[in-house]
PLY file of the C-alpha trace (Angstrom):
ply
format ascii 1.0
element vertex 232
property float x
property float y
property float z
element edge 231
property int vertex1
property int vertex2
end_header
-0.13 8.05 17.28
2.01 8.50 20.27
5.55 9.51 21.18
7.09 9.33 24.57
10.41 10.87 25.69
13.13 9.22 23.82
10.78 6.98 21.97
10.03 6.47 18.31
6.70 7.25 16.74
4.05 4.64 17.38
0.78 4.17 15.45
-2.22 2.19 16.83
-3.32 -0.11 14.10
-6.54 -1.79 12.89
-5.99 -5.19 11.08
-7.95 -6.73 8.30
-7.77 -9.97 6.22
-9.73 -11.34 3.29
-10.60 -14.35 1.30
-10.80 -14.71 -2.52
-14.21 -14.29 -3.87
-15.59 -13.97 -7.56
-17.02 -10.59 -8.44
-19.23 -10.01 -11.60
-17.16 -8.14 -14.19
-13.84 -7.96 -12.40
-13.22 -11.65 -11.52
-11.66 -13.02 -8.40
-10.49 -10.61 -5.60
-9.85 -10.61 -2.01
-10.52 -6.88 -1.68
-13.50 -7.48 0.81
-11.76 -7.83 4.14
-13.00 -8.14 7.72
-11.45 -6.76 10.93
-9.51 -8.97 13.24
-8.81 -8.37 16.88
-6.10 -9.92 19.07
-3.07 -11.93 18.14
-2.29 -13.62 14.86
0.82 -14.76 12.90
2.61 -12.77 10.30
4.59 -14.80 7.86
7.00 -13.79 5.01
3.88 -13.75 2.66
1.53 -11.87 4.93
-1.03 -12.26 7.66
-2.29 -15.90 8.46
-5.62 -16.25 6.67
-5.19 -13.47 4.23
-5.47 -14.24 0.52
-4.52 -12.46 -2.77
-6.00 -13.24 -6.21
-3.78 -12.71 -9.42
-0.58 -13.23 -7.64
1.43 -11.85 -10.58
0.19 -8.39 -9.43
-0.78 -8.91 -5.88
1.00 -10.42 -2.83
4.45 -12.06 -2.73
7.43 -11.28 -0.61
7.60 -7.41 -1.54
3.81 -7.03 -1.19
2.97 -9.05 1.76
0.96 -6.28 3.49
-1.15 -3.35 2.24
-1.47 -0.21 4.41
-3.96 2.58 3.79
-4.22 5.89 5.87
-7.57 6.06 7.60
-7.85 9.79 7.31
-8.07 9.71 3.50
-11.54 8.28 3.68
-12.94 11.68 4.83
-11.51 13.11 1.51
-13.10 10.42 -0.59
-16.42 10.79 1.12
-16.48 14.57 0.58
-15.53 13.93 -3.20
-18.30 11.26 -3.47
-20.95 12.27 -0.98
-23.55 9.89 -2.48
-21.24 7.00 -1.58
-19.99 8.39 1.68
-21.01 5.29 3.65
-18.64 3.08 1.53
-15.63 5.17 2.49
-14.36 3.45 5.69
-11.68 1.09 6.41
-11.04 -1.53 4.91
-12.80 -0.31 1.74
-9.58 -0.23 -0.30
-8.65 -3.77 0.70
-5.92 -2.74 3.18
-4.58 -5.13 5.86
-3.48 -2.22 8.11
-5.20 1.04 8.83
-3.70 3.93 10.99
-4.06 7.61 11.62
-1.21 10.03 11.56
0.94 8.05 9.07
0.43 9.02 5.33
2.27 9.02 2.12
3.89 12.25 3.10
5.61 10.98 6.22
6.16 7.38 5.30
9.26 6.68 3.33
10.44 3.91 1.09
12.60 1.54 3.19
11.01 2.43 6.56
11.22 -0.35 9.01
8.57 -0.82 11.61
8.43 -3.15 14.65
4.99 -4.77 15.02
4.87 -7.17 17.94
7.49 -9.80 17.30
7.72 -8.85 13.56
9.54 -6.28 11.49
8.13 -4.96 8.26
9.50 -2.63 5.60
7.87 -0.28 3.20
8.74 -1.37 -0.37
6.54 0.75 -2.81
3.40 2.74 -3.22
0.36 0.66 -3.91
-0.39 0.55 -7.68
-4.25 0.98 -7.95
-5.84 -1.44 -10.34
-9.11 -1.52 -12.24
-10.74 -3.83 -9.77
-11.30 -0.72 -7.59
-13.65 0.61 -10.32
-15.89 -2.31 -9.93
-15.64 -2.43 -6.12
-16.75 1.12 -5.70
-18.92 1.25 -8.95
-16.91 4.35 -10.03
-15.64 3.82 -13.58
-12.33 5.54 -13.10
-11.69 5.07 -9.37
-8.24 3.49 -9.94
-7.18 6.51 -12.04
-8.53 9.00 -9.44
-6.75 7.17 -6.69
-3.49 7.28 -8.60
-3.89 10.95 -9.55
-4.63 11.93 -5.94
-1.52 10.43 -4.44
-3.71 8.92 -1.80
-2.68 5.41 -2.74
-1.27 3.80 0.51
1.77 1.49 0.35
3.04 -2.07 0.61
5.44 -3.93 2.97
7.77 -6.87 2.93
8.15 -8.92 6.11
11.77 -8.92 7.08
11.28 -10.73 10.43
7.99 -12.95 10.75
6.34 -13.31 14.13
3.20 -12.87 16.23
1.55 -9.61 15.81
-1.64 -8.15 17.17
-4.25 -5.43 16.68
-3.54 -4.41 20.34
0.20 -3.58 19.46
1.24 -0.44 17.59
3.56 0.11 14.66
6.76 1.54 15.79
9.21 3.15 13.43
12.60 1.77 14.14
14.70 2.68 10.98
14.60 5.24 8.18
16.75 4.27 5.26
15.91 6.70 2.44
14.86 10.31 1.78
12.17 9.34 -0.64
8.65 9.48 0.71
5.88 7.18 -0.57
4.25 10.28 -1.94
7.42 11.36 -3.81
7.92 7.84 -5.16
4.32 7.86 -6.56
4.89 11.26 -8.08
8.13 10.12 -9.70
6.46 7.03 -11.11
3.13 8.47 -12.23
2.90 12.30 -12.25
6.27 13.46 -13.62
7.30 13.36 -17.29
10.21 11.04 -18.16
13.10 12.02 -15.88
16.15 9.64 -15.80
17.69 11.50 -12.77
14.49 11.02 -10.66
14.39 7.23 -11.69
17.92 7.00 -10.52
17.06 8.59 -7.28
14.16 6.17 -6.74
16.32 3.14 -7.60
18.86 4.25 -4.94
16.13 4.06 -2.19
17.03 1.25 0.14
14.16 -1.36 0.35
12.42 -0.52 -3.01
10.64 -3.53 -4.35
12.04 -5.58 -7.02
9.10 -4.91 -9.31
9.48 -1.14 -8.98
13.28 -1.42 -9.34
12.77 -3.33 -12.55
10.15 -0.75 -13.95
12.36 2.23 -13.17
15.43 0.50 -14.78
13.46 -0.46 -17.91
12.40 3.13 -18.26
15.98 4.21 -18.12
17.04 1.61 -20.68
14.18 2.16 -22.97
13.85 5.91 -22.66
10.08 5.82 -22.30
7.26 5.30 -19.78
5.32 2.05 -20.01
1.55 2.10 -20.70
-0.50 1.76 -17.49
-3.90 1.82 -19.12
-4.61 -1.96 -18.70
-3.91 -1.88 -14.89
-6.05 1.24 -14.48
-8.89 0.19 -16.78
-8.72 -3.50 -17.24
-8.74 -2.88 -21.12
0 1
1 2
2 3
3 4
4 5
5 6
6 7
7 8
8 9
9 10
10 11
11 12
12 13
13 14
14 15
15 16
16 17
17 18
18 19
19 20
20 21
21 22
22 23
23 24
24 25
25 26
26 27
27 28
28 29
29 30
30 31
31 32
32 33
33 34
34 35
35 36
36 37
37 38
38 39
39 40
40 41
41 42
42 43
43 44
44 45
45 46
46 47
47 48
48 49
49 50
50 51
51 52
52 53
53 54
54 55
55 56
56 57
57 58
58 59
59 60
60 61
61 62
62 63
63 64
64 65
65 66
66 67
67 68
68 69
69 70
70 71
71 72
72 73
73 74
74 75
75 76
76 77
77 78
78 79
79 80
80 81
81 82
82 83
83 84
84 85
85 86
86 87
87 88
88 89
89 90
90 91
91 92
92 93
93 94
94 95
95 96
96 97
97 98
98 99
99 100
100 101
101 102
102 103
103 104
104 105
105 106
106 107
107 108
108 109
109 110
110 111
111 112
112 113
113 114
114 115
115 116
116 117
117 118
118 119
119 120
120 121
121 122
122 123
123 124
124 125
125 126
126 127
127 128
128 129
129 130
130 131
131 132
132 133
133 134
134 135
135 136
136 137
137 138
138 139
139 140
140 141
141 142
142 143
143 144
144 145
145 146
146 147
147 148
148 149
149 150
150 151
151 152
152 153
153 154
154 155
155 156
156 157
157 158
158 159
159 160
160 161
161 162
162 163
163 164
164 165
165 166
166 167
167 168
168 169
169 170
170 171
171 172
172 173
173 174
174 175
175 176
176 177
177 178
178 179
179 180
180 181
181 182
182 183
183 184
184 185
185 186
186 187
187 188
188 189
189 190
190 191
191 192
192 193
193 194
194 195
195 196
196 197
197 198
198 199
199 200
200 201
201 202
202 203
203 204
204 205
205 206
206 207
207 208
208 209
209 210
210 211
211 212
212 213
213 214
214 215
215 216
216 217
217 218
218 219
219 220
220 221
221 222
222 223
223 224
224 225
225 226
226 227
227 228
228 229
229 230
230 231
């Protein structure tokens, strides 16, 4: 990351896209991605050539891009030394990989300029059971969620040409809720109507997360996430 006098924070970025493939046990997925260099087009629904399976849960306007902090991989490699070689970008199926930008200093609603495009953080990534098959670790999704090292998703608010040679540049911060705090409110804290209200007030929050938090407030309970995490 770099910052010149009077400039916003800039983060050099690696870029990845993937095609849908069938995996034994877990079904179709585009988690296996390849690195791309140079210029490509970013549309309202993501990078040109990138695909998502099960679009009820992946992709769409509020989940057009997935970002994962590269520095987390060293932590995962230490936790699973026998699988250390697997833990490098883009093992978690991310489109964007950076250093210096994590869940702690990325905030819901943050807007970044990337080439001609503008992108906005909408929610933490919600880990799903397909990660368990991808890494051959039975509870990888649950461990990822518990760790808070989940990455986040973007909407595209201005499409355009982007490039792996151009950094992400933070241009607007609209909320005081970090991605880490949003994940903690959603998954780690007991039912807390006040915290759900805080999260709902974060500008840029995805429609699906706003719906979930509002349902909790109306129903007075936390929904069951076991199917997302285990596939059962």
